[in-house]
Each structure stands twice: as structure tokens, then as C-alpha cells.
mmJSON file of the N, C-alpha and C atoms, coordinates in Angstrom:
{"data_MODEL":{"atom_site":{
"group_PDB":["ATOM","ATOM","ATOM","ATOM","ATOM","ATOM","ATOM","ATOM","ATOM","ATOM","ATOM","ATOM","ATOM","ATOM","ATOM","ATOM","ATOM","ATOM","ATOM","ATOM","ATOM","ATOM","ATOM","ATOM","ATOM","ATOM","ATOM","ATOM","ATOM","ATOM","ATOM","ATOM","ATOM","ATOM","ATOM","ATOM","ATOM","ATOM","ATOM","ATOM","ATOM","ATOM","ATOM","ATOM","ATOM","ATOM","ATOM","ATOM","ATOM","ATOM","ATOM","ATOM","ATOM","ATOM","ATOM","ATOM","ATOM","ATOM","ATOM","ATOM","ATOM","ATOM","ATOM","ATOM","ATOM","ATOM","ATOM","ATOM","ATOM","ATOM","ATOM","ATOM","ATOM","ATOM","ATOM","ATOM","ATOM","ATOM","ATOM","ATOM","ATOM","ATOM","ATOM","ATOM","ATOM","ATOM","ATOM","ATOM","ATOM","ATOM","ATOM","ATOM","ATOM","ATOM","ATOM","ATOM","ATOM","ATOM","ATOM","ATOM","ATOM","ATOM","ATOM","ATOM","ATOM","ATOM","ATOM","ATOM","ATOM","ATOM","ATOM","ATOM","ATOM","ATOM","ATOM","ATOM","ATOM","ATOM","ATOM","ATOM","ATOM","ATOM","ATOM","ATOM","ATOM","ATOM","ATOM","ATOM","ATOM","ATOM","ATOM","ATOM","ATOM","ATOM","ATOM","ATOM","ATOM","ATOM","ATOM","ATOM","ATOM","ATOM","ATOM","ATOM","ATOM","ATOM","ATOM","ATOM","ATOM","ATOM","ATOM","ATOM","ATOM","ATOM","ATOM","ATOM","ATOM","ATOM","ATOM","ATOM","ATOM","ATOM","ATOM","ATOM","ATOM","ATOM","ATOM","ATOM","ATOM","ATOM","ATOM","ATOM","ATOM","ATOM","ATOM","ATOM","ATOM","ATOM","ATOM","ATOM","ATOM","ATOM","ATOM","ATOM","ATOM","ATOM","ATOM","ATOM","ATOM","ATOM","ATOM","ATOM","ATOM","ATOM","ATOM","ATOM","ATOM","ATOM","ATOM","ATOM","ATOM","ATOM","ATOM","ATOM","ATOM","ATOM","ATOM","ATOM","ATOM","ATOM","ATOM","ATOM","ATOM","ATOM","ATOM","ATOM","ATOM","ATOM","ATOM","ATOM","ATOM","ATOM","ATOM","ATOM","ATOM","ATOM","ATOM","ATOM","ATOM","ATOM","ATOM","ATOM","ATOM","ATOM"],
"id":[1,2,3,4,5,6,7,8,9,10,11,12,13,14,15,16,17,18,19,20,21,22,23,24,25,26,27,28,29,30,31,32,33,34,35,36,37,38,39,40,41,42,43,44,45,46,47,48,49,50,51,52,53,54,55,56,57,58,59,60,61,62,63,64,65,66,67,68,69,70,71,72,73,74,75,76,77,78,79,80,81,82,83,84,85,86,87,88,89,90,91,92,93,94,95,96,97,98,99,100,101,102,103,104,105,106,107,108,109,110,111,112,113,114,115,116,117,118,119,120,121,122,123,124,125,126,127,128,129,130,131,132,133,134,135,136,137,138,139,140,141,142,143,144,145,146,147,148,149,150,151,152,153,154,155,156,157,158,159,160,161,162,163,164,165,166,167,168,169,170,171,172,173,174,175,176,177,178,179,180,181,182,183,184,185,186,187,188,189,190,191,192,193,194,195,196,197,198,199,200,201,202,203,204,205,206,207,208,209,210,211,212,213,214,215,216,217,218,219,220,221,222,223,224,225,226,227,228,229,230,231,232,233,234],
"type_symbol":["N","C","C","N","C","C","N","C","C","N","C","C","N","C","C","N","C","C","N","C","C","N","C","C","N","C","C","N","C","C","N","C","C","N","C","C","N","C","C","N","C","C","N","C","C","N","C","C","N","C","C","N","C","C","N","C","C","N","C","C","N","C","C","N","C","C","N","C","C","N","C","C","N","C","C","N","C","C","N","C","C","N","C","C","N","C","C","N","C","C","N","C","C","N","C","C","N","C","C","N","C","C","N","C","C","N","C","C","N","C","C","N","C","C","N","C","C","N","C","C","N","C","C","N","C","C","N","C","C","N","C","C","N","C","C","N","C","C","N","C","C","N","C","C","N","C","C","N","C","C","N","C","C","N","C","C","N","C","C","N","C","C","N","C","C","N","C","C","N","C","C","N","C","C","N","C","C","N","C","C","N","C","C","N","C","C","N","C","C","N","C","C","N","C","C","N","C","C","N","C","C","N","C","C","N","C","C","N","C","C","N","C","C","N","C","C","N","C","C","N","C","C","N","C","C","N","C","C","N","C","C","N","C","C"],
"label_atom_id":["N","CA","C","N","CA","C","N","CA","C","N","CA","C","N","CA","C","N","CA","C","N","CA","C","N","CA","C","N","CA","C","N","CA","C","N","CA","C","N","CA","C","N","CA","C","N","CA","C","N","CA","C","N","CA","C","N","CA","C","N","CA","C","N","CA","C","N","CA","C","N","CA","C","N","CA","C","N","CA","C","N","CA","C","N","CA","C","N","CA","C","N","CA","C","N","CA","C","N","CA","C","N","CA","C","N","CA","C","N","CA","C","N","CA","C","N","CA","C","N","CA","C","N","CA","C","N","CA","C","N","CA","C","N","CA","C","N","CA","C","N","CA","C","N","CA","C","N","CA","C","N","CA","C","N","CA","C","N","CA","C","N","CA","C","N","CA","C","N","CA","C","N","CA","C","N","CA","C","N","CA","C","N","CA","C","N","CA","C","N","CA","C","N","CA","C","N","CA","C","N","CA","C","N","CA","C","N","CA","C","N","CA","C","N","CA","C","N","CA","C","N","CA","C","N","CA","C","N","CA","C","N","CA","C","N","CA","C","N","CA","C","N","CA","C","N","CA","C","N","CA","C","N","CA","C","N","CA","C","N","CA","C","N","CA","C","N","CA","C","N","CA","C"],
"label_alt_id":[null,null,null,null,null,null,null,null,null,null,null,null,null,null,null,null,null,null,null,null,null,null,null,null,null,null,null,null,null,null,null,null,null,null,null,null,null,null,null,null,null,null,null,null,null,null,null,null,null,null,null,null,null,null,null,null,null,null,null,null,null,null,null,null,null,null,null,null,null,null,null,null,null,null,null,null,null,null,null,null,null,null,null,null,null,null,null,null,null,null,null,null,null,null,null,null,null,null,null,null,null,null,null,null,null,null,null,null,null,null,null,null,null,null,null,null,null,null,null,null,null,null,null,null,null,null,null,null,null,null,null,null,null,null,null,null,null,null,null,null,null,null,null,null,null,null,null,null,null,null,null,null,null,null,null,null,null,null,null,null,null,null,null,null,null,null,null,null,null,null,null,null,null,null,null,null,null,null,null,null,null,null,null,null,null,null,null,null,null,null,null,null,null,null,null,null,null,null,null,null,null,null,null,null,null,null,null,null,null,null,null,null,null,null,null,null,null,null,null,null,null,null,null,null,null,null,null,null,null,null,null,null,null,null],
"label_comp_id":["MET","MET","MET","LYS","LYS","LYS","GLN","GLN","GLN","VAL","VAL","VAL","ALA","ALA","ALA","GLY","GLY","GLY","SER","SER","SER","MET","MET","MET","LYS","LYS","LYS","LEU","LEU","LEU","GLU","GLU","GLU","LEU","LEU","LEU","ALA","ALA","ALA","GLN","GLN","GLN","TYR","TYR","TYR","ARG","ARG","ARG","GLU","GLU","GLU","VAL","VAL","VAL","ALA","ALA","ALA","ALA","ALA","ALA","PHE","PHE","PHE","ALA","ALA","ALA","GLN","GLN","GLN","PHE","PHE","PHE","GLY","GLY","GLY","SER","SER","SER","ASP","ASP","ASP","LEU","LEU","LEU","ASP","ASP","ASP","ALA","ALA","ALA","ALA","ALA","ALA","THR","THR","THR","GLN","GLN","GLN","GLN","GLN","GLN","LEU","LEU","LEU","LEU","LEU","LEU","ASN","ASN","ASN","ARG","ARG","ARG","GLY","GLY","GLY","VAL","VAL","VAL","ARG","ARG","ARG","LEU","LEU","LEU","THR","THR","THR","GLU","GLU","GLU","LEU","LEU","LEU","LEU","LEU","LEU","LYS","LYS","LYS","GLN","GLN","GLN","GLY","GLY","GLY","GLN","GLN","GLN","TYR","TYR","TYR","VAL","VAL","VAL","PRO","PRO","PRO","MET","MET","MET","ALA","ALA","ALA","ILE","ILE","ILE","GLU","GLU","GLU","GLU","GLU","GLU","GLN","GLN","GLN","VAL","VAL","VAL","ALA","ALA","ALA","VAL","VAL","VAL","ILE","ILE","ILE","TYR","TYR","TYR","CYS","CYS","CYS","GLY","GLY","GLY","VAL","VAL","VAL","ARG","ARG","ARG","GLY","GLY","GLY","TYR","TYR","TYR","LEU","LEU","LEU","ASP","ASP","ASP","LYS","LYS","LYS","ILE","ILE","ILE","ARG","ARG","ARG","GLY","GLY","GLY","ASP","ASP","ASP","GLN","GLN","GLN"],
"label_asym_id":["A","A","A","A","A","A","A","A","A","A","A","A","A","A","A","A","A","A","A","A","A","A","A","A","A","A","A","A","A","A","A","A","A","A","A","A","A","A","A","A","A","A","A","A","A","A","A","A","A","A","A","A","A","A","A","A","A","A","A","A","A","A","A","A","A","A","A","A","A","A","A","A","A","A","A","A","A","A","A","A","A","A","A","A","A","A","A","A","A","A","A","A","A","A","A","A","A","A","A","A","A","A","A","A","A","A","A","A","A","A","A","A","A","A","A","A","A","A","A","A","A","A","A","A","A","A","A","A","A","A","A","A","A","A","A","A","A","A","A","A","A","A","A","A","A","A","A","A","A","A","A","A","A","A","A","A","A","A","A","A","A","A","A","A","A","A","A","A","A","A","A","A","A","A","A","A","A","A","A","A","A","A","A","A","A","A","A","A","A","A","A","A","A","A","A","A","A","A","A","A","A","A","A","A","A","A","A","A","A","A","A","A","A","A","A","A","A","A","A","A","A","A","A","A","A","A","A","A","A","A","A","A","A","A"],
"label_entity_id":["1","1","1","1","1","1","1","1","1","1","1","1","1","1","1","1","1","1","1","1","1","1","1","1","1","1","1","1","1","1","1","1","1","1","1","1","1","1","1","1","1","1","1","1","1","1","1","1","1","1","1","1","1","1","1","1","1","1","1","1","1","1","1","1","1","1","1","1","1","1","1","1","1","1","1","1","1","1","1","1","1","1","1","1","1","1","1","1","1","1","1","1","1","1","1","1","1","1","1","1","1","1","1","1","1","1","1","1","1","1","1","1","1","1","1","1","1","1","1","1","1","1","1","1","1","1","1","1","1","1","1","1","1","1","1","1","1","1","1","1","1","1","1","1","1","1","1","1","1","1","1","1","1","1","1","1","1","1","1","1","1","1","1","1","1","1","1","1","1","1","1","1","1","1","1","1","1","1","1","1","1","1","1","1","1","1","1","1","1","1","1","1","1","1","1","1","1","1","1","1","1","1","1","1","1","1","1","1","1","1","1","1","1","1","1","1","1","1","1","1","1","1","1","1","1","1","1","1","1","1","1","1","1","1"],
"label_seq_id":[1,1,1,2,2,2,3,3,3,4,4,4,5,5,5,6,6,6,7,7,7,8,8,8,9,9,9,10,10,10,11,11,11,12,12,12,13,13,13,14,14,14,15,15,15,16,16,16,17,17,17,18,18,18,19,19,19,20,20,20,21,21,21,22,22,22,23,23,23,24,24,24,25,25,25,26,26,26,27,27,27,28,28,28,29,29,29,30,30,30,31,31,31,32,32,32,33,33,33,34,34,34,35,35,35,36,36,36,37,37,37,38,38,38,39,39,39,40,40,40,41,41,41,42,42,42,43,43,43,44,44,44,45,45,45,46,46,46,47,47,47,48,48,48,49,49,49,50,50,50,51,51,51,52,52,52,53,53,53,54,54,54,55,55,55,56,56,56,57,57,57,58,58,58,59,59,59,60,60,60,61,61,61,62,62,62,63,63,63,64,64,64,65,65,65,66,66,66,67,67,67,68,68,68,69,69,69,70,70,70,71,71,71,72,72,72,73,73,73,74,74,74,75,75,75,76,76,76,77,77,77,78,78,78],
"pdbx_PDB_ins_code":[null,null,null,null,null,null,null,null,null,null,null,null,null,null,null,null,null,null,null,null,null,null,null,null,null,null,null,null,null,null,null,null,null,null,null,null,null,null,null,null,null,null,null,null,null,null,null,null,null,null,null,null,null,null,null,null,null,null,null,null,null,null,null,null,null,null,null,null,null,null,null,null,null,null,null,null,null,null,null,null,null,null,null,null,null,null,null,null,null,null,null,null,null,null,null,null,null,null,null,null,null,null,null,null,null,null,null,null,null,null,null,null,null,null,null,null,null,null,null,null,null,null,null,null,null,null,null,null,null,null,null,null,null,null,null,null,null,null,null,null,null,null,null,null,null,null,null,null,null,null,null,null,null,null,null,null,null,null,null,null,null,null,null,null,null,null,null,null,null,null,null,null,null,null,null,null,null,null,null,null,null,null,null,null,null,null,null,null,null,null,null,null,null,null,null,null,null,null,null,null,null,null,null,null,null,null,null,null,null,null,null,null,null,null,null,null,null,null,null,null,null,null,null,null,null,null,null,null,null,null,null,null,null,null],
"Cartn_x":[16.832,16.191,14.753,14.543,13.2,12.25,12.74,11.893,11.499,12.438,12.19,11.273,11.509,10.774,9.475,9.172,7.973,6.693,6.508,5.283,5.313,6.487,6.604,5.846,5.876,5.164,3.669,3.133,1.711,1.359,2.175,1.91,1.978,2.938,3.037,1.863,1.398,0.23,-1.009,-1.181,-2.302,-2.192,-0.986,-0.76,-1.168,-0.739,-1.064,-2.57,-3.227,-4.67,-5.399,-5.026,-5.672,-5.329,-4.101,-3.69,-4.501,-4.834,-5.63,-7.019,-7.609,-8.93,-8.865,-7.791,-7.674,-7.563,-7.113,-6.983,-8.346,-9.412,-10.752,-11.491,-11.073,-11.748,-10.799,-11.322,-10.45,-10.632,-11.757,-12.011,-11.5,-10.363,-9.757,-9.702,-10.01,-9.894,-8.422,-8.161,-6.78,-6.011,-6.665,-5.982,-5.583,-6.457,-6.149,-5.018,-5.054,-3.998,-2.656,-2.668,-1.432,-0.9,-1.791,-1.387,-0.756,-1.34,-0.78,0.588,0.708,1.986,3.078,2.742,3.731,4.112,3.157,3.448,4.415,4.237,5.163,6.559,6.647,7.953,8.619,7.856,8.43,8.911,8.17,8.59,9.891,10.005,11.233,12.413,12.15,13.23,13.87,13.083,13.584,14.43,14.394,15.154,16.633,17.462,18.91,19.506,20.623,21.3,21.839,21.927,22.459,23.934,24.307,25.676,26.119,25.177,25.507,24.548,24.632,23.711,24.065,23.046,23.269,23.777,24.548,24.992,23.765,23.826,22.689,22.297,23.283,22.995,22.18,22.536,21.788,20.374,20.249,18.933,18.019,18.533,17.735,17.307,18.234,17.916,16.883,17.054,16.134,14.75,14.687,13.395,12.706,13.457,12.884,12.252,12.979,12.458,11.219,11.221,10.074,8.839,9.005,7.87,7.307,8.164,7.714,7.148,7.234,6.641,7.549,8.822,9.746,10.002,9.703,9.942,8.656,7.561,6.271,6.228,7.01,6.964,7.916,8.68,9.608,8.862,9.057,8.413,8.915,8.081,8.42,9.552,9.827,10.87,12.238,12.364,13.663,14.417],
"Cartn_y":[-20.769,-19.583,-19.896,-21.034,-21.386,-21.57,-22.163,-22.366,-21.043,-20.133,-18.846,-17.983,-17.968,-17.068,-17.663,-18.896,-19.543,-18.796,-18.392,-17.683,-16.227,-15.737,-14.339,-14.09,-15.05,-14.896,-14.748,-15.555,-15.488,-14.154,-13.717,-12.455,-11.277,-11.282,-10.19,-10.206,-11.389,-11.48,-10.931,-11.282,-10.749,-9.234,-8.746,-7.31,-6.577,-7.079,-6.414,-6.395,-7.506,-7.585,-6.592,-6.547,-5.641,-4.193,-3.932,-2.565,-2.019,-2.871,-2.432,-1.989,-2.697,-2.329,-1.205,-1.113,-0.12,1.296,1.46,2.809,3.455,2.651,3.193,3.46,2.82,3.005,3.501,4.265,4.817,4.118,3.456,2.778,1.346,1.113,-0.216,-0.743,-2.022,-2.605,-2.832,-3.173,-3.3,-4.394,-5.514,-6.621,-6.23,-5.517,-5.075,-4.062,-3.146,-2.147,-2.812,-3.84,-4.558,-5.277,-5.866,-6.541,-5.552,-4.373,-3.351,-2.884,-2.665,-2.22,-3.266,-4.531,-5.589,-5.728,-5.582,-5.653,-4.572,-3.37,-2.278,-2.628,-3.15,-3.521,-4.63,-5.649,-6.758,-6.287,-5.389,-4.84,-4.066,-3.289,-2.524,-3.448,-4.58,-5.528,-6.089,-6.199,-6.804,-5.854,-4.587,-3.613,-3.675,-3.687,-3.686,-2.675,-2.13,-1.191,-1.898,-1.157,-1.744,-2.071,-3.272,-3.782,-3.899,-3.872,-4.006,-5.028,-6.282,-7.276,-7.626,-7.985,-8.439,-9.876,-10.24,-11.63,-12.509,-13.743,-14.653,-14.83,-14.833,-14.985,-13.798,-12.598,-11.401,-11.442,-11.867,-11.945,-12.888,-14.05,-15.035,-14.474,-13.848,-13.303,-12.185,-11.292,-10.16,-10.633,-11.541,-12.053,-12.827,-13.624,-14.364,-13.404,-12.361,-11.381,-10.681,-10.369,-9.693,-10.564,-11.82,-12.73,-13.105,-13.252,-13.648,-12.492,-11.276,-10.138,-9.419,-9.751,-9.101,-7.639,-7.278,-5.908,-5.08,-5.626,-4.942,-3.618,-3.476,-2.247,-1.174,-1.499,-0.534,0.237,1.545,2.359,1.938,2.081,1.662,2.431,3.652,4.47,4.271,3.368,3.137,2.016],
"Cartn_z":[-14.691,-15.213,-15.639,-16.291,-16.743,-15.566,-14.491,-13.315,-12.686,-12.618,-11.975,-12.836,-14.131,-15.02,-15.555,-15.203,-15.724,-15.417,-14.173,-13.81,-14.241,-14.591,-15.013,-16.317,-17.223,-18.487,-18.245,-17.348,-17.031,-16.381,-15.43,-14.748,-15.71,-16.62,-17.594,-18.571,-18.935,-19.815,-19.112,-17.832,-17.062,-16.926,-16.692,-16.561,-17.835,-18.969,-20.238,-20.485,-20.143,-20.339,-19.435,-18.166,-17.219,-17.545,-17.957,-18.286,-19.454,-20.4,-21.542,-21.093,-20.136,-19.641,-18.618,-17.871,-16.803,-17.34,-18.558,-19.102,-19.332,-19.376,-19.591,-18.291,-17.2,-15.923,-14.863,-13.92,-12.879,-11.537,-11.331,-10.061,-10.131,-9.488,-9.493,-8.074,-7.905,-6.574,-6.235,-4.989,-4.509,-5.252,-5.528,-6.207,-7.63,-8.312,-9.67,-9.663,-8.701,-8.599,-8.304,-7.443,-7.127,-8.368,-9.15,-10.385,-11.361,-11.476,-12.36,-11.865,-10.567,-10.003,-10.206,-9.965,-10.146,-11.619,-12.502,-13.928,-14.375,-13.835,-14.154,-13.66,-12.434,-11.87,-12.672,-13.03,-13.794,-15.164,-15.773,-17.058,-16.908,-15.847,-15.603,-15.309,-14.654,-14.348,-15.611,-16.657,-17.888,-18.726,-18.406,-19.193,-18.834,-19.869,-19.692,-20.664,-20.288,-21.172,-22.401,-23.485,-24.707,-24.513,-24.86,-24.729,-23.27,-22.337,-20.915,-20.29,-20.713,-20.159,-18.714,-17.967,-16.594,-16.642,-15.644,-15.525,-15.273,-15.719,-15.58,-14.117,-13.226,-11.801,-11.288,-11.733,-11.338,-11.906,-13.144,-13.769,-12.998,-12.646,-11.916,-10.567,-9.851,-8.53,-8.619,-9.568,-9.704,-10.138,-11.093,-11.552,-10.435,-9.69,-8.565,-7.563,-7.208,-6.244,-6.788,-8.068,-8.664,-8.719,-9.101,-9.226,-7.859,-6.875,-5.536,-4.718,-5.241,-4.551,-3.582,-3.57,-2.642,-3.014,-4.247,-4.703,-4.749,-4.244,-4.337,-3.585,-2.551,-1.758,-2.268,-3.298,-3.881,-4.966,-5.005,-6.038,-7.413,-8.41,-9.772,-10.404,-9.919,-10.538,-9.908,-8.973,-8.313,-8.974],
"occupancy":[1.0,1.0,1.0,1.0,1.0,1.0,1.0,1.0,1.0,1.0,1.0,1.0,1.0,1.0,1.0,1.0,1.0,1.0,1.0,1.0,1.0,1.0,1.0,1.0,1.0,1.0,1.0,1.0,1.0,1.0,1.0,1.0,1.0,1.0,1.0,1.0,1.0,1.0,1.0,1.0,1.0,1.0,1.0,1.0,1.0,1.0,1.0,1.0,1.0,1.0,1.0,1.0,1.0,1.0,1.0,1.0,1.0,1.0,1.0,1.0,1.0,1.0,1.0,1.0,1.0,1.0,1.0,1.0,1.0,1.0,1.0,1.0,1.0,1.0,1.0,1.0,1.0,1.0,1.0,1.0,1.0,1.0,1.0,1.0,1.0,1.0,1.0,1.0,1.0,1.0,1.0,1.0,1.0,1.0,1.0,1.0,1.0,1.0,1.0,1.0,1.0,1.0,1.0,1.0,1.0,1.0,1.0,1.0,1.0,1.0,1.0,1.0,1.0,1.0,1.0,1.0,1.0,1.0,1.0,1.0,1.0,1.0,1.0,1.0,1.0,1.0,1.0,1.0,1.0,1.0,1.0,1.0,1.0,1.0,1.0,1.0,1.0,1.0,1.0,1.0,1.0,1.0,1.0,1.0,1.0,1.0,1.0,1.0,1.0,1.0,1.0,1.0,1.0,1.0,1.0,1.0,1.0,1.0,1.0,1.0,1.0,1.0,1.0,1.0,1.0,1.0,1.0,1.0,1.0,1.0,1.0,1.0,1.0,1.0,1.0,1.0,1.0,1.0,1.0,1.0,1.0,1.0,1.0,1.0,1.0,1.0,1.0,1.0,1.0,1.0,1.0,1.0,1.0,1.0,1.0,1.0,1.0,1.0,1.0,1.0,1.0,1.0,1.0,1.0,1.0,1.0,1.0,1.0,1.0,1.0,1.0,1.0,1.0,1.0,1.0,1.0,1.0,1.0,1.0,1.0,1.0,1.0,1.0,1.0,1.0,1.0,1.0,1.0,1.0,1.0,1.0,1.0,1.0,1.0],
"B_iso_or_equiv":[0.0,0.0,0.0,0.0,0.0,0.0,0.0,0.0,0.0,0.0,0.0,0.0,0.0,0.0,0.0,0.0,0.0,0.0,0.0,0.0,0.0,0.0,0.0,0.0,0.0,0.0,0.0,0.0,0.0,0.0,0.0,0.0,0.0,0.0,0.0,0.0,0.0,0.0,0.0,0.0,0.0,0.0,0.0,0.0,0.0,0.0,0.0,0.0,0.0,0.0,0.0,0.0,0.0,0.0,0.0,0.0,0.0,0.0,0.0,0.0,0.0,0.0,0.0,0.0,0.0,0.0,0.0,0.0,0.0,0.0,0.0,0.0,0.0,0.0,0.0,0.0,0.0,0.0,0.0,0.0,0.0,0.0,0.0,0.0,0.0,0.0,0.0,0.0,0.0,0.0,0.0,0.0,0.0,0.0,0.0,0.0,0.0,0.0,0.0,0.0,0.0,0.0,0.0,0.0,0.0,0.0,0.0,0.0,0.0,0.0,0.0,0.0,0.0,0.0,0.0,0.0,0.0,0.0,0.0,0.0,0.0,0.0,0.0,0.0,0.0,0.0,0.0,0.0,0.0,0.0,0.0,0.0,0.0,0.0,0.0,0.0,0.0,0.0,0.0,0.0,0.0,0.0,0.0,0.0,0.0,0.0,0.0,0.0,0.0,0.0,0.0,0.0,0.0,0.0,0.0,0.0,0.0,0.0,0.0,0.0,0.0,0.0,0.0,0.0,0.0,0.0,0.0,0.0,0.0,0.0,0.0,0.0,0.0,0.0,0.0,0.0,0.0,0.0,0.0,0.0,0.0,0.0,0.0,0.0,0.0,0.0,0.0,0.0,0.0,0.0,0.0,0.0,0.0,0.0,0.0,0.0,0.0,0.0,0.0,0.0,0.0,0.0,0.0,0.0,0.0,0.0,0.0,0.0,0.0,0.0,0.0,0.0,0.0,0.0,0.0,0.0,0.0,0.0,0.0,0.0,0.0,0.0,0.0,0.0,0.0,0.0,0.0,0.0,0.0,0.0,0.0,0.0,0.0,0.0],
"pdbx_formal_charge":[null,null,null,null,null,null,null,null,null,null,null,null,null,null,null,null,null,null,null,null,null,null,null,null,null,null,null,null,null,null,null,null,null,null,null,null,null,null,null,null,null,null,null,null,null,null,null,null,null,null,null,null,null,null,null,null,null,null,null,null,null,null,null,null,null,null,null,null,null,null,null,null,null,null,null,null,null,null,null,null,null,null,null,null,null,null,null,null,null,null,null,null,null,null,null,null,null,null,null,null,null,null,null,null,null,null,null,null,null,null,null,null,null,null,null,null,null,null,null,null,null,null,null,null,null,null,null,null,null,null,null,null,null,null,null,null,null,null,null,null,null,null,null,null,null,null,null,null,null,null,null,null,null,null,null,null,null,null,null,null,null,null,null,null,null,null,null,null,null,null,null,null,null,null,null,null,null,null,null,null,null,null,null,null,null,null,null,null,null,null,null,null,null,null,null,null,null,null,null,null,null,null,null,null,null,null,null,null,null,null,null,null,null,null,null,null,null,null,null,null,null,null,null,null,null,null,null,null,null,null,null,null,null,null],
"auth_seq_id":[1,1,1,2,2,2,3,3,3,4,4,4,5,5,5,6,6,6,7,7,7,8,8,8,9,9,9,10,10,10,11,11,11,12,12,12,13,13,13,14,14,14,15,15,15,16,16,16,17,17,17,18,18,18,19,19,19,20,20,20,21,21,21,22,22,22,23,23,23,24,24,24,25,25,25,26,26,26,27,27,27,28,28,28,29,29,29,30,30,30,31,31,31,32,32,32,33,33,33,34,34,34,35,35,35,36,36,36,37,37,37,38,38,38,39,39,39,40,40,40,41,41,41,42,42,42,43,43,43,44,44,44,45,45,45,46,46,46,47,47,47,48,48,48,49,49,49,50,50,50,51,51,51,52,52,52,53,53,53,54,54,54,55,55,55,56,56,56,57,57,57,58,58,58,59,59,59,60,60,60,61,61,61,62,62,62,63,63,63,64,64,64,65,65,65,66,66,66,67,67,67,68,68,68,69,69,69,70,70,70,71,71,71,72,72,72,73,73,73,74,74,74,75,75,75,76,76,76,77,77,77,78,78,78],
"auth_comp_id":["MET","MET","MET","LYS","LYS","LYS","GLN","GLN","GLN","VAL","VAL","VAL","ALA","ALA","ALA","GLY","GLY","GLY","SER","SER","SER","MET","MET","MET","LYS","LYS","LYS","LEU","LEU","LEU","GLU","GLU","GLU","LEU","LEU","LEU","ALA","ALA","ALA","GLN","GLN","GLN","TYR","TYR","TYR","ARG","ARG","ARG","GLU","GLU","GLU","VAL","VAL","VAL","ALA","ALA","ALA","ALA","ALA","ALA","PHE","PHE","PHE","ALA","ALA","ALA","GLN","GLN","GLN","PHE","PHE","PHE","GLY","GLY","GLY","SER","SER","SER","ASP","ASP","ASP","LEU","LEU","LEU","ASP","ASP","ASP","ALA","ALA","ALA","ALA","ALA","ALA","THR","THR","THR","GLN","GLN","GLN","GLN","GLN","GLN","LEU","LEU","LEU","LEU","LEU","LEU","ASN","ASN","ASN","ARG","ARG","ARG","GLY","GLY","GLY","VAL","VAL","VAL","ARG","ARG","ARG","LEU","LEU","LEU","THR","THR","THR","GLU","GLU","GLU","LEU","LEU","LEU","LEU","LEU","LEU","LYS","LYS","LYS","GLN","GLN","GLN","GLY","GLY","GLY","GLN","GLN","GLN","TYR","TYR","TYR","VAL","VAL","VAL","PRO","PRO","PRO","MET","MET","MET","ALA","ALA","ALA","ILE","ILE","ILE","GLU","GLU","GLU","GLU","GLU","GLU","GLN","GLN","GLN","VAL","VAL","VAL","ALA","ALA","ALA","VAL","VAL","VAL","ILE","ILE","ILE","TYR","TYR","TYR","CYS","CYS","CYS","GLY","GLY","GLY","VAL","VAL","VAL","ARG","ARG","ARG","GLY","GLY","GLY","TYR","TYR","TYR","LEU","LEU","LEU","ASP","ASP","ASP","LYS","LYS","LYS","ILE","ILE","ILE","ARG","ARG","ARG","GLY","GLY","GLY","ASP","ASP","ASP","GLN","GLN","GLN"],
"auth_asym_id":["A","A","A","A","A","A","A","A","A","A","A","A","A","A","A","A","A","A","A","A","A","A","A","A","A","A","A","A","A","A","A","A","A","A","A","A","A","A","A","A","A","A","A","A","A","A","A","A","A","A","A","A","A","A","A","A","A","A","A","A","A","A","A","A","A","A","A","A","A","A","A","A","A","A","A","A","A","A","A","A","A","A","A","A","A","A","A","A","A","A","A","A","A","A","A","A","A","A","A","A","A","A","A","A","A","A","A","A","A","A","A","A","A","A","A","A","A","A","A","A","A","A","A","A","A","A","A","A","A","A","A","A","A","A","A","A","A","A","A","A","A","A","A","A","A","A","A","A","A","A","A","A","A","A","A","A","A","A","A","A","A","A","A","A","A","A","A","A","A","A","A","A","A","A","A","A","A","A","A","A","A","A","A","A","A","A","A","A","A","A","A","A","A","A","A","A","A","A","A","A","A","A","A","A","A","A","A","A","A","A","A","A","A","A","A","A","A","A","A","A","A","A","A","A","A","A","A","A","A","A","A","A","A","A"],
"auth_atom_id":["N","CA","C","N","CA","C","N","CA","C","N","CA","C","N","CA","C","N","CA","C","N","CA","C","N","CA","C","N","CA","C","N","CA","C","N","CA","C","N","CA","C","N","CA","C","N","CA","C","N","CA","C","N","CA","C","N","CA","C","N","CA","C","N","CA","C","N","CA","C","N","CA","C","N","CA","C","N","CA","C","N","CA","C","N","CA","C","N","CA","C","N","CA","C","N","CA","C","N","CA","C","N","CA","C","N","CA","C","N","CA","C","N","CA","C","N","CA","C","N","CA","C","N","CA","C","N","CA","C","N","CA","C","N","CA","C","N","CA","C","N","CA","C","N","CA","C","N","CA","C","N","CA","C","N","CA","C","N","CA","C","N","CA","C","N","CA","C","N","CA","C","N","CA","C","N","CA","C","N","CA","C","N","CA","C","N","CA","C","N","CA","C","N","CA","C","N","CA","C","N","CA","C","N","CA","C","N","CA","C","N","CA","C","N","CA","C","N","CA","C","N","CA","C","N","CA","C","N","CA","C","N","CA","C","N","CA","C","N","CA","C","N","CA","C","N","CA","C","N","CA","C","N","CA","C","N","CA","C","N","CA","C","N","CA","C","N","CA","C","N","CA","C"],
"pdbx_PDB_model_num":[1,1,1,1,1,1,1,1,1,1,1,1,1,1,1,1,1,1,1,1,1,1,1,1,1,1,1,1,1,1,1,1,1,1,1,1,1,1,1,1,1,1,1,1,1,1,1,1,1,1,1,1,1,1,1,1,1,1,1,1,1,1,1,1,1,1,1,1,1,1,1,1,1,1,1,1,1,1,1,1,1,1,1,1,1,1,1,1,1,1,1,1,1,1,1,1,1,1,1,1,1,1,1,1,1,1,1,1,1,1,1,1,1,1,1,1,1,1,1,1,1,1,1,1,1,1,1,1,1,1,1,1,1,1,1,1,1,1,1,1,1,1,1,1,1,1,1,1,1,1,1,1,1,1,1,1,1,1,1,1,1,1,1,1,1,1,1,1,1,1,1,1,1,1,1,1,1,1,1,1,1,1,1,1,1,1,1,1,1,1,1,1,1,1,1,1,1,1,1,1,1,1,1,1,1,1,1,1,1,1,1,1,1,1,1,1,1,1,1,1,1,1,1,1,1,1,1,1,1,1,1,1,1,1]
}}}
């Protein structure tokens, strides 16, 4: 889990930093927009229902897919 989620902390920190600045500007380049989209997805991946935790195996697989970009083409609301 630590190996898989290691880069996730960095990506979420970058997302929060860029999101704070992006709310003031509307013209974003493609790389910034991709970072924002991935940050939204990674944040959604971490949400779990109360008293309904995911199995550790599922968590590792989902986080791995999110960090590696396999979920980038999926809309954030799915």
C-alpha cells in the first residue's frame, strides 16, 4: 500500500495548490487541466461509505489505477 500510495500524496498536494490558484483564472493549459481532473478523481477514490470500508486489495488496485492514469478518461462523476 505504501509503495502504491506514495506518489498519491504528492499529486494531491499539487492538485490542492493548483486548485487554489485555478479558481481565480479561467485560462488553463492542458497540463494544468489534466492535473485538476486527476486530483478530482483521486479525491473521489478516497471516499468510502461510513461503516463500509473497501478491502485493502481493492484499495490498492483502485489507488494504483488512479495514480498511474488508467482512470483519466473516466468522468469524475462515475
